[in-house]
A tleap script that builds the chain and sets N, CA, C and O, in Angstrom:
source leaprc.protein.ff14SB
mol = sequence {
  NMET GLN PHE GLU ARG ILE GLN SER SER GLY
  GLN SER PHE TYR GLY GLN THR THR SER GLN
  ILE PHE ARG SER GLN ASP GLY THR THR THR
  VAL GLN VAL ARG LEU SER LEU GLY ALA VAL
  GLY GLU ILE GLU SER VAL ALA VAL LYS GLU
  GLY PHE ILE ARG VAL ILE LYS GLY ASP LYS
  GLU ILE SER ILE PRO VAL VAL GLY ASP ALA
  GLY CCYS
}
set mol.1.N position { 0.844 -1.158 0.000 }
set mol.1.CA position { 0.000 0.000 0.000 }
set mol.1.C position { 0.899 1.233 0.000 }
set mol.1.O position { 1.836 1.316 0.793 }
set mol.2.N position { 0.625 2.178 -0.870 }
set mol.2.CA position { 1.410 3.406 -0.952 }
set mol.2.C position { 0.624 4.568 -0.361 }
set mol.2.O position { -0.598 4.643 -0.495 }
set mol.3.N position { 1.351 5.481 0.300 }
set mol.3.CA position { 0.749 6.629 0.957 }
set mol.3.C position { 1.318 7.924 0.415 }
set mol.3.O position { 2.455 7.976 -0.056 }
set mol.4.N position { 0.507 8.972 0.489 }
set mol.4.CA position { 0.923 10.315 0.121 }
set mol.4.C position { 0.718 11.207 1.343 }
set mol.4.O position { -0.321 11.140 2.001 }
set mol.5.N position { 1.711 12.039 1.642 }
set mol.5.CA position { 1.545 12.989 2.745 }
set mol.5.C position { 0.616 14.099 2.271 }
set mol.5.O position { 0.884 14.748 1.260 }
set mol.6.N position { -0.477 14.316 3.003 }
set mol.6.CA position { -1.465 15.313 2.589 }
set mol.6.C position { -1.471 16.538 3.508 }
set mol.6.O position { -2.069 17.561 3.176 }
set mol.7.N position { -0.804 16.434 4.667 }
set mol.7.CA position { -0.734 17.576 5.574 }
set mol.7.C position { 0.522 17.456 6.419 }
set mol.7.O position { 0.909 16.361 6.828 }
set mol.8.N position { 1.154 18.594 6.675 }
set mol.8.CA position { 2.377 18.609 7.466 }
set mol.8.C position { 2.469 19.952 8.181 }
set mol.8.O position { 2.339 21.005 7.557 }
set mol.9.N position { 2.694 19.911 9.498 }
set mol.9.CA position { 2.817 21.163 10.253 }
set mol.9.C position { 3.642 20.904 11.502 }
set mol.9.O position { 4.001 19.766 11.802 }
set mol.10.N position { 3.933 21.963 12.216 }
set mol.10.CA position { 4.688 21.842 13.453 }
set mol.10.C position { 6.173 22.034 13.237 }
set mol.10.O position { 6.618 22.519 12.196 }
set mol.11.N position { 6.921 21.643 14.242 }
set mol.11.CA position { 8.377 21.798 14.244 }
set mol.11.C position { 9.009 20.876 13.206 }
set mol.11.O position { 8.627 19.712 13.084 }
set mol.12.N position { 9.968 21.400 12.469 }
set mol.12.CA position { 10.653 20.635 11.428 }
set mol.12.C position { 11.896 19.951 11.999 }
set mol.12.O position { 12.626 20.535 12.799 }
set mol.13.N position { 12.128 18.693 11.573 }
set mol.13.CA position { 13.339 17.964 11.967 }
set mol.13.C position { 13.653 16.911 10.912 }
set mol.13.O position { 12.795 16.100 10.564 }
set mol.14.N position { 14.868 16.923 10.410 }
set mol.14.CA position { 15.354 15.934 9.455 }
set mol.14.C position { 14.378 15.681 8.300 }
set mol.14.O position { 14.140 14.533 7.925 }
set mol.15.N position { 13.818 16.749 7.743 }
set mol.15.CA position { 12.915 16.614 6.603 }
set mol.15.C position { 11.503 16.191 6.959 }
set mol.15.O position { 10.686 15.951 6.070 }
set mol.16.N position { 11.205 16.096 8.240 }
set mol.16.CA position { 9.875 15.719 8.715 }
set mol.16.C position { 9.324 16.852 9.574 }
set mol.16.O position { 10.021 17.833 9.834 }
set mol.17.N position { 8.078 16.718 10.012 }
set mol.17.CA position { 7.508 17.659 10.961 }
set mol.17.C position { 6.818 16.875 12.080 }
set mol.17.O position { 6.590 15.671 11.962 }
set mol.18.N position { 6.494 17.570 13.152 }
set mol.18.CA position { 5.943 16.900 14.325 }
set mol.18.C position { 4.470 16.518 14.182 }
set mol.18.O position { 3.939 15.789 15.020 }
set mol.19.N position { 3.813 16.997 13.141 }
set mol.19.CA position { 2.424 16.617 12.888 }
set mol.19.C position { 2.253 16.352 11.394 }
set mol.19.O position { 2.469 17.246 10.575 }
set mol.20.N position { 1.869 15.137 11.043 }
set mol.20.CA position { 1.718 14.769 9.634 }
set mol.20.C position { 0.500 13.869 9.451 }
set mol.20.O position { 0.136 13.096 10.337 }
set mol.21.N position { -0.114 13.987 8.289 }
set mol.21.CA position { -1.217 13.099 7.926 }
set mol.21.C position { -0.931 12.539 6.539 }
set mol.21.O position { -0.549 13.268 5.624 }
set mol.22.N position { -1.121 11.240 6.404 }
set mol.22.CA position { -0.914 10.525 5.149 }
set mol.22.C position { -2.218 9.841 4.742 }
set mol.22.O position { -3.012 9.454 5.599 }
set mol.23.N position { -2.438 9.694 3.446 }
set mol.23.CA position { -3.605 8.963 2.948 }
set mol.23.C position { -3.128 7.956 1.912 }
set mol.23.O position { -2.258 8.248 1.091 }
set mol.24.N position { -3.712 6.768 1.967 }
set mol.24.CA position { -3.360 5.745 0.979 }
set mol.24.C position { -3.828 6.192 -0.400 }
set mol.24.O position { -4.794 6.944 -0.523 }
set mol.25.N position { -3.145 5.730 -1.422 }
set mol.25.CA position { -3.506 6.116 -2.788 }
set mol.25.C position { -4.920 5.716 -3.157 }
set mol.25.O position { -5.563 6.391 -3.961 }
set mol.26.N position { -5.417 4.622 -2.580 }
set mol.26.CA position { -6.791 4.211 -2.887 }
set mol.26.C position { -7.820 4.908 -1.995 }
set mol.26.O position { -9.022 4.689 -2.145 }
set mol.27.N position { -7.341 5.763 -1.052 }
set mol.27.CA position { -8.223 6.558 -0.220 }
set mol.27.C position { -8.887 5.818 0.921 }
set mol.27.O position { -9.762 6.380 1.580 }
set mol.28.N position { -8.504 4.576 1.180 }
set mol.28.CA position { -9.188 3.782 2.208 }
set mol.28.C position { -8.565 3.887 3.595 }
set mol.28.O position { -9.199 3.528 4.588 }
set mol.29.N position { -7.330 4.377 3.672 }
set mol.29.CA position { -6.604 4.380 4.938 }
set mol.29.C position { -5.940 5.726 5.171 }
set mol.29.O position { -5.345 6.308 4.264 }
set mol.30.N position { -6.053 6.214 6.408 }
set mol.30.CA position { -5.402 7.462 6.814 }
set mol.30.C position { -4.465 7.156 7.969 }
set mol.30.O position { -4.792 6.358 8.848 }
set mol.31.N position { -3.294 7.794 7.964 }
set mol.31.CA position { -2.328 7.637 9.047 }
set mol.31.C position { -1.977 9.024 9.580 }
set mol.31.O position { -1.576 9.908 8.823 }
set mol.32.N position { -2.130 9.202 10.882 }
set mol.32.CA position { -1.767 10.453 11.544 }
set mol.32.C position { -0.537 10.198 12.402 }
set mol.32.O position { -0.466 9.195 13.113 }
set mol.33.N position { 0.429 11.104 12.336 }
set mol.33.CA position { 1.637 11.010 13.149 }
set mol.33.C position { 1.764 12.311 13.936 }
set mol.33.O position { 1.737 13.395 13.355 }
set mol.34.N position { 1.902 12.206 15.248 }
set mol.34.CA position { 2.090 13.385 16.099 }
set mol.34.C position { 3.205 13.071 17.086 }
set mol.34.O position { 3.200 12.021 17.728 }
set mol.35.N position { 4.169 13.998 17.204 }
set mol.35.CA position { 5.331 13.794 18.059 }
set mol.35.C position { 5.628 15.030 18.883 }
set mol.35.O position { 5.302 16.147 18.481 }
set mol.36.N position { 6.243 14.831 20.028 }
set mol.36.CA position { 6.832 15.902 20.822 }
set mol.36.C position { 8.321 15.626 20.887 }
set mol.36.O position { 8.747 14.559 21.327 }
set mol.37.N position { 9.111 16.598 20.444 }
set mol.37.CA position { 10.557 16.406 20.413 }
set mol.37.C position { 11.189 16.802 21.737 }
set mol.37.O position { 10.687 17.663 22.460 }
set mol.38.N position { 12.311 16.146 22.032 }
set mol.38.CA position { 13.072 16.440 23.240 }
set mol.38.C position { 14.422 17.030 22.878 }
set mol.38.O position { 14.541 17.817 21.940 }
set mol.39.N position { 15.422 16.644 23.625 }
set mol.39.CA position { 16.766 17.187 23.476 }
set mol.39.C position { 17.451 16.672 22.212 }
set mol.39.O position { 17.210 15.553 21.757 }
set mol.40.N position { 18.306 17.519 21.666 }
set mol.40.CA position { 19.129 17.132 20.521 }
set mol.40.C position { 20.217 16.196 21.016 }
set mol.40.O position { 20.846 16.447 22.044 }
set mol.41.N position { 20.435 15.105 20.271 }
set mol.41.CA position { 21.453 14.129 20.648 }
set mol.41.C position { 22.834 14.527 20.178 }
set mol.41.O position { 23.012 15.570 19.549 }
set mol.42.N position { 23.815 13.687 20.486 }
set mol.42.CA position { 25.200 13.973 20.146 }
set mol.42.C position { 25.516 13.713 18.680 }
set mol.42.O position { 26.337 14.421 18.098 }
set mol.43.N position { 24.887 12.717 18.070 }
set mol.43.CA position { 25.255 12.331 16.703 }
set mol.43.C position { 24.039 12.468 15.794 }
set mol.43.O position { 23.368 11.480 15.496 }
set mol.44.N position { 23.757 13.692 15.355 }
set mol.44.CA position { 22.667 13.971 14.414 }
set mol.44.C position { 21.379 13.233 14.747 }
set mol.44.O position { 20.839 12.500 13.918 }
set mol.45.N position { 20.896 13.432 15.955 }
set mol.45.CA position { 19.637 12.815 16.366 }
set mol.45.C position { 18.892 13.768 17.286 }
set mol.45.O position { 19.467 14.719 17.816 }
set mol.46.N position { 17.621 13.504 17.464 }
set mol.46.CA position { 16.795 14.264 18.393 }
set mol.46.C position { 15.872 13.273 19.099 }
set mol.46.O position { 15.359 12.343 18.478 }
set mol.47.N position { 15.667 13.477 20.388 }
set mol.47.CA position { 14.799 12.586 21.161 }
set mol.47.C position { 13.339 12.819 20.784 }
set mol.47.O position { 12.925 13.950 20.529 }
set mol.48.N position { 12.576 11.750 20.753 }
set mol.48.CA position { 11.122 11.821 20.621 }
set mol.48.C position { 10.577 11.512 22.020 }
set mol.48.O position { 10.593 10.366 22.468 }
set mol.49.N position { 10.088 12.572 22.708 }
set mol.49.CA position { 9.622 12.412 24.098 }
set mol.49.C position { 8.361 11.568 24.179 }
set mol.49.O position { 8.225 10.704 25.045 }
set mol.50.N position { 7.446 11.836 23.260 }
set mol.50.CA position { 6.187 11.102 23.237 }
set mol.50.C position { 5.531 11.334 21.892 }
set mol.50.O position { 5.910 12.239 21.149 }
set mol.51.N position { 4.553 10.516 21.589 }
set mol.51.CA position { 3.818 10.684 20.343 }
set mol.51.C position { 2.983 9.468 20.041 }
set mol.51.O position { 2.893 8.534 20.838 }
set mol.52.N position { 2.368 9.497 18.866 }
set mol.52.CA position { 1.562 8.361 18.440 }
set mol.52.C position { 1.509 8.281 16.930 }
set mol.52.O position { 1.705 9.268 16.221 }
set mol.53.N position { 1.241 7.095 16.468 }
set mol.53.CA position { 0.887 6.838 15.072 }
set mol.53.C position { -0.518 6.257 15.117 }
set mol.53.O position { -0.748 5.223 15.745 }
set mol.54.N position { -1.447 6.914 14.460 }
set mol.54.CA position { -2.842 6.459 14.446 }
set mol.54.C position { -3.191 6.032 13.015 }
set mol.54.O position { -3.007 6.793 12.065 }
set mol.55.N position { -3.691 4.815 12.885 }
set mol.55.CA position { -4.095 4.281 11.585 }
set mol.55.C position { -5.619 4.139 11.594 }
set mol.55.O position { -6.190 3.527 12.497 }
set mol.56.N position { -6.268 4.714 10.577 }
set mol.56.CA position { -7.726 4.683 10.469 }
set mol.56.C position { -8.091 4.074 9.129 }
set mol.56.O position { -7.665 4.555 8.078 }
set mol.57.N position { -8.882 3.012 9.173 }
set mol.57.CA position { -9.358 2.359 7.951 }
set mol.57.C position { -10.831 2.030 8.156 }
set mol.57.O position { -11.184 1.176 8.970 }
set mol.58.N position { -11.678 2.717 7.409 }
set mol.58.CA position { -13.112 2.525 7.576 }
set mol.58.C position { -13.528 2.933 8.972 }
set mol.58.O position { -13.223 4.042 9.410 }
set mol.59.N position { -14.218 2.059 9.676 }
set mol.59.CA position { -14.652 2.369 11.040 }
set mol.59.C position { -13.694 1.800 12.093 }
set mol.59.O position { -14.010 1.809 13.282 }
set mol.60.N position { -12.532 1.308 11.665 }
set mol.60.CA position { -11.543 0.750 12.586 }
set mol.60.C position { -10.393 1.741 12.767 }
set mol.60.O position { -9.989 2.430 11.830 }
set mol.61.N position { -9.883 1.792 13.991 }
set mol.61.CA position { -8.802 2.713 14.317 }
set mol.61.C position { -7.890 2.077 15.351 }
set mol.61.O position { -8.358 1.421 16.281 }
set mol.62.N position { -6.583 2.272 15.188 }
set mol.62.CA position { -5.611 1.822 16.183 }
set mol.62.C position { -4.605 2.941 16.380 }
set mol.62.O position { -4.190 3.597 15.425 }
set mol.63.N position { -4.219 3.150 17.628 }
set mol.63.CA position { -3.230 4.170 17.964 }
set mol.63.C position { -2.052 3.491 18.645 }
set mol.63.O position { -2.227 2.728 19.595 }
set mol.64.N position { -0.853 3.773 18.155 }
set mol.64.CA position { 0.357 3.136 18.652 }
set mol.64.C position { 1.261 4.219 19.235 }
set mol.64.O position { 1.628 5.150 18.518 }
set mol.65.N position { 1.632 4.129 20.516 }
set mol.65.CA position { 2.533 5.130 21.104 }
set mol.65.C position { 3.946 4.986 20.537 }
set mol.65.O position { 4.385 3.886 20.201 }
set mol.66.N position { 4.649 6.114 20.438 }
set mol.66.CA position { 6.026 6.083 19.954 }
set mol.66.C position { 6.918 6.909 20.887 }
set mol.66.O position { 6.502 7.947 21.400 }
set mol.67.N position { 8.124 6.443 21.092 }
set mol.67.CA position { 9.179 7.153 21.830 }
set mol.67.C position { 10.498 6.696 21.244 }
set mol.67.O position { 10.544 5.688 20.538 }
set mol.68.N position { 11.553 7.406 21.519 }
set mol.68.CA position { 12.860 6.989 21.045 }
set mol.68.C position { 13.632 8.165 20.476 }
set mol.68.O position { 13.583 9.269 21.019 }
set mol.69.N position { 14.343 7.929 19.383 }
set mol.69.CA position { 15.148 8.959 18.728 }
set mol.69.C position { 14.829 8.993 17.246 }
set mol.69.O position { 14.431 7.989 16.656 }
set mol.70.N position { 15.008 10.159 16.657 }
set mol.70.CA position { 14.913 10.325 15.204 }
set mol.70.C position { 16.220 10.932 14.726 }
set mol.70.O position { 16.836 11.736 15.426 }
set mol.71.N position { 16.630 10.550 13.553 }
set mol.71.CA position { 17.881 11.093 13.009 }
set mol.71.C position { 17.948 10.917 11.518 }
set mol.71.O position { 17.054 10.355 10.887 }
set mol.72.N position { 19.027 11.411 10.976 }
set mol.72.CA position { 19.172 11.295 9.528 }
set mol.72.C position { 19.964 10.067 9.144 }
set mol.72.O position { 20.179 9.818 7.958 }
savepdb mol mol.pdb
quit
């Protein structure tokens, strides 16, 4: 399944932003990504303090928490 980013806002980091929405090419699935960034790391990275990835398909929805680091 291929997705297209249809919305992007918030703080920019490594070519991404802290709030993004993607839609599948067939229009059946939407993915929302929301993150809160933390401290900048030592080797081209930034902490992800908290966030979620939410997948919506029809009347079904799942939200997955995310934490860790992002980098290039």
